[in-house]
N, C-alpha and C positions, 0 to 999 in steps of 0.2 A: 314906408307904407307898412299901416297894422294887416294881421291876416286877413280880417273881415275886408278891408279893400282889396285886397289881393285876390280874394274870393268872390267879390263884387265884379271886379274887371275880368277875371276870366271868365265868368257866366256870359257876360254882356259880349265878350269876343266870340265866344261859341256860339251864341245866338245870333248876331249879327252874320254869321255864316252858317244859315241852319243847313245847307241842303249839302254842304261840304262836311259837317260836324257829323249828320246823319248818314251820309254813305262812310265815312271813315269808323263812326259807331258801329255800322251794318257790319264792316269786317272784323270788329272783335268780337261781336254777337256771335258770328258765324265760326270763328276760331274757337272762342270759349265753348261752345256750345257742343262743336265736333269733339275735342278733347274731353270733355266731362262725359258724353256719350258714350266715348272709345274707353273709358276708365270703367265706367260703371257698367260696361259689360264685363269687362275683366275681373270687376268685385262681385258680380252676379256668377260668375264662372266658379270662383274660387268659394261663393260660398254653398252654391249647389255641390262643389267636391266635399264641404264638409258635413253637408247633409245626407249624401252617398254614403261617407264613411260612418255617420253617427249612427246610419241605420244596419251598419254591419257590428254593432257593439258600443260600448260607452269609450269615448276618447280619453278618458282619466284610468283605463284600468290598463297594467301592464302584464301580460302573461310571463313567467319563468319556466322553463322547462330541463329536464335534467340532461348532463353532460356541460362540459365546459364552453364558454365563449370561443370562437374561433381569436386566435393570435391574444388570447389571454393570459397565453404563461402558466396556466392552471393545470391540475392533470385533470384527463377524461373522465374518470368515475367520478366527479363530485356528485353530491347526493341531494335530494329536495326531502328534508325532514323537519322535527321542530327547531334543529338548531337553525337552520335555515330561515325559517319563519320568524324566528326571534331575532335574526340579525337584521332580515327586512324591516319590521317592525320599528327596528332603530334608526331607522333614515328617516331625516327631517323631510315633512312634505307627504310621509305614508300617513293615510288614514286607515285602513283596515288591510289585513293578510288572511288571506284563506287557503287551505291545500287543497287541492282535488283527487280523488280516487275515481277511474273510470274502469266500466265493465261494459262489453257488448253483450246483451240478454234478450230472452223473449217474454215479453208481457201477454198473458193469457186471461179471457174474460170467455169463460164458457167455450164454444166452439171458434169463437174469433183469437187471432194471434197477430202480433206485432212488434217487428225486431226493432231496437233501439237501443242506442246508448244510456247507460244507466250512471249519473253522475254522482259519487260521494260527497256531501259538503258539511260543512258546517252550518248547522241553522239559525245561531244566533248571528251571523255575517251575510245571511242572505239579503236583508232590507239595505244593508250598506253598499251591495253590487248591483243594486238596481233592478233585483228581481221584485215585479209586483205581480198581485193575484188580480184575475178576473173574475174567479169563481171560485167558492170555498175558503182555504186560506193557506197560509204560509207554513212550512215544515215549524215544530218548536222543538227545544232540546229535548223534552220526555221522549219524543216521538221513536219508537222501534220498528214498528213496520210499516209507516207511513210513506206515501210517496207523492209527489205532485208532480204535473206533466207538461210540459211544451204545449202552447196552443194547436199545432197539427199533429200531434202524434194519435188523436183520436180518428184522424182520417186515414190512419195507416192499418189501422186493423183488417183483417181480410179471415176469410174462410178457407184455409189450406187445402179442406178434401173437394171444394167446389170453383170453378171458373165463377169469379165475381168482379164485376169491373165497377167500381165507385168514381162518383164525379168529383171526386175531391171538396175541398173548402170553398171552392169558387161556384160550384153546382149548385144544385134546388135540395138534393137529400142531405137529410140530417147526416152526423156522425153515426156510422154503425154501433158504437160502443159509448155509454156513459161512462167515463170515468172515474165520476167519484162516487155514483151508487151501485157501481157493478161489484160483484166478486173476483178479485183478481189474482194471478199467479204469477210468480216470477221465477225463471228457469233459466239455467245454462245449456239446457237442451235444447239445441236451435234447430231440433226435429219434432219438437214436442208439436200433437195434433196431426200430424202429416200421414196420411194415407198408408204410405209406403216409405219405410225408413232405410237411405241409403248407407249404411254402416256395414262394412263387410266382416267387420269383427262380431260374430256371433256371441261373445261373451260381455258383450259391450253394456253396461250398465250406466242409463242416465242418472245424473242427480237429481235428488228429489226437487218438486217445486217448492217453493217458497211462498208461504200467504201474504198479502202484502192488501193495503187499503189506499184506495186513491182520497186524498184531501183538499185538491186544489188544482186548479189550472191555471197557469200564468198567461198574464197578459202577451197580444202579440208583440214580438219585439224586430222579425224581420231577418232574424239572422238565427244561428244554429239552435238558440234556446228555443226555439219552436218545437225541434225534434228530438229534446232530450226530456229525461225524465230524472228527478230529484229526489236522494234519500239521504236519511242519516249517514255519515261518512263511516261511524261505528258499525253500524247494520248492515251496509254493503260489504264491509269487510268481513265482517263473519260469516257472512252468506256467500261470499268468493273461499274463504277458507274452508267450509263444510263441502263447497261443489270441489275444490282441488282435491279433498281427501278421496273423494269418489274417484274422479279422475285420474287418479295418481300422480298428480302434478304438486304433492305438498312440501317436499324439499324445496321444487325449483322456486314457488311461490313464496316460502319462507324467508328464504335466502333474497330475493327480490323486495320482499315488504323490509327485511332487514337494511337494506340499502336506501331503497328509496322509498318512504313512507307516501307518498305521493305522486302521483301521475304529472301534477302541474300544480304550480300555485299562480294563484290572481293577486294582486295588489293594487289596493285603490288609492289613487293618487288625490289631494286636495283641490288642485288646480292643474287643468289642461298645460299651463304655460311651464309646469316644472315637469311635465311626464320624461319630457327628453333628460333632463338632470339627472332625476330618481333613476331611469333606465341606465345611464351611463355608470352610476354607483354601483348597480346592481350588478351590469357587466363588468366592473373591476373587480367584483369580488370573486369573478369565476365565471357565471352563471349565463346560461343563454336566455335574453328577455327579448319580447318585441310589444309591440303596441299598435295601433292603428294610427299613430301620430307618423310611423315612419312610411304608411303609405300616403298619409296626409300632406308629408314634406315634399312627396316627388310630386303630389298634384299641384303643391304650392308652388314648386320651382316652375312647371308647364304653366301656370297661371301669370306668374310673374315675366315669362317671356311672351307670352301672347301681351300684357298690360303694357310692356315694353314696346312693342310692335304698333299695338293700336295708338298708344301714347305719342309715339312718334310722329302717325299719319295725322293725328289731331294737331300736333305740335305744327305742322307744315302749315296747316291753315291761319293760326295765331302770328306765323311768322309774315305772312303774306300781312295781315291785320296791322302787325307791327310796323312793316314797310310804309303802309297807309299812314300810318300815326305820324310819322319822321315826313314823310312828304307834305300834309296836312298843314305840321309845324313850321316846315320852310316856306311853303307858300306864305303862310300866314305873317313869316318874320318880313317878307318881301314887298306885303302889302302894307305892313305896319311900320316901316323904316323910319317914316317922318315922325309918326307916333311916339318911337323909342327916343329918338333925337331930343324929341322936345321933352319928355320925361327924364331924360339924362340932364338937360340943359336946366331943368327945374331943381335939381339937387337930389333926385331919386338915387336909392341905394343900387350900386350895380348888382348887387346880389338879389335885390329884389325885382330886377329885371329877370334874371335867372330863373327865381322861384315863380315868377310870373308864369313863364312857359312851361315850366315843369309841372305845375298847377293844372295847367289847362291842359297839357298831355295826360295826366293821371285820372281828370275828370273825364276824359274820353275813354280811356282802360277800364274805370270804376263804372261808368255808365254801361260798356259793353258786357263789361263782366258781369252786372246783374242780369241785364236782359239776356243774354248768354244762357246765364244759369237758369231763368225762367223757363227759357226755350229747351234748354236740355231735360226740365222734368216733365215739361208736357210731351217731350218724344219719348222720355223713360217709361211715362204713363201709357203712352201707346204701343209702345213693344212688351211692355208685361202685360198688356191688355190681349193684343192682338197676335204677337208670337208665342205667347206664355198662352194662349187658348188651343193653337197650333201644338203646342207640346203637352196639351192636357193638363195645364194649368198648373203645373210640377213645379211650384215655386216662382220667383222672379228670377228673369234673365239679366234685368238690369237693375242696379242699387246704387241709387247715388247719398251716402253717406253724410251726416255734417261735417266731417272733415274734407272729404273732396268740394262740397259745395263752399266752403269758406276757402280754402286753398285755390278755387277755381276764381274767385272774386279777386284774391290778394295775389295771384298771380298776374290774372289782366291787368291790374293797377300796377303793377312792377313792369309789365312788357310797356304800357303806356309811359311811364318815367323813364325808363330805359331810353325808349323811342324818341323821347323828348329833348334827352339830356343834349346830344350833339346839336339841333338847333337854338337852343337855350344858349348856349355858350355861344353859337355866332351871335345871337342879338346882345347878349352881356358884353361882346368885344367889339359891336359896332361902334365908329367913330361918331361922337353926338354931332359934331360939326358937317360931316359928310351925309349922314343920316338927315340933317333937317334940310341938308339942300336937294334931298333925292325926291322927285315926284312921282 
C-alpha cells in the first residue's frame, strides 16, 4: 500500500467510529490545552520578571566598583582609573565604557533648595548608555557649567525656611522650580539657605556656591536616574577640588583621586546574552562587577521551578489522554481482527499494517494537539483580559510563543504515536488464519 492508501484507510476507520474518536481526541485536547496554559503562565511570569528588572535599568549595562572581587586573588586596593577603562574597552562585546564621579550636593534656586547626587559623566557617551532627554538637550563636550536633571528632581525642591508640603509628581501642582530657566547654584554646604545653621564650629566657612545652568531634563526611567543630576566630569572634579580646599580636605581628596579617578565605571555590552560572559572576564581581572542580569538569573531559576511544577500538572492530563489513545487502538484491533487477517492474506506488507495503526494514533494526537492549541489560545486571551484587568493591565500573564505552540502540536502527535505503538505491534503479529476465523 502506498502512503495515500494508508491515509485514506486511517481516516475511514476513524470516521466509522466517530463517537469513540471524538472522545479520544477530546482527552488529547484537554491534556494539550492544560499543559500549554500552564507553561504559558510561567512564560508570562518570566517576561514580567524581565520587565520589572528592565525598569530598574539597562540589562546590557555592567557596573564596576573599586576593590578586588571576592576570591579573585587580587590585591584589595585595585583601582578604577583610565588604565582600567582601557582594559575594559578591549574585552570582546563591549560597546562603550564610561567612568563616573559622584558628589552629594545642594542645588539652589532662589529660596528653594534640593539635595541630590551629582554625577560626573563623559558627555560624549551619554547616548550610548540610554540617557534620553524629554526637555532641552543632553550635555555637550564643551559644556563647563551645564547640568541636566532626572525627571523627579524638580519635585524635591523645598523652601527650608518654611514648612511646605508638596504633593509630588502624582499631584496636581506643578514642580516648584523650572530647572531649565531658573538661575541655579551648586554648593557643598548642605545648610545653605537654612534659617539656623547647626555647626558648632564658629570658624566654619562654607565653600562658595558655584553657578550652573540647567540645559535639559531626562526622560522618566523609573530608577535612580530620575533622582540624579549629571554634569561634565571635569567640571565636577574642579568643583570638588575647590570645595575640598575650603573644607581642609585637599590632601585626602588628592590622594583619593590619584588612587581612584572614578567612583564606579559603567560598561555597555552589545547584547544581553553576553553580559554574564563579559562580567566574568571583568571579575577575572580582579574587579567587583555587577549587573541586573544577576537578579534576573535568580528570577529565572524561580520561573523554571514554577514551569516544571505547572508543566508536570499539565502532563498528567496528557498522560491520561495517552492511555485513552492506547485503549482506543486496542479496541480497534479487536473489532478489525478479521479485516487484518484478510489484508494479510491478500499479500499486504506486515509493516504496512503497523504503519496503518500508528498513523491512526498519530492523527488522533495531531487533531487533539491542534484543537487543544486553539483552546489554549482562547484561554490565554481570556486570562490576559480578565486576570490582567484585575492586575491593572500590567503586561500579559499568559504568553504562548510560537515555539510553545509548535512544540505542543508536535508533542501531542508524538504522544499519539507512542500510545499506538504497542497496539500496532499487536496487530502486526496477529496470525492471518486465526484472524480470518475470528468473528
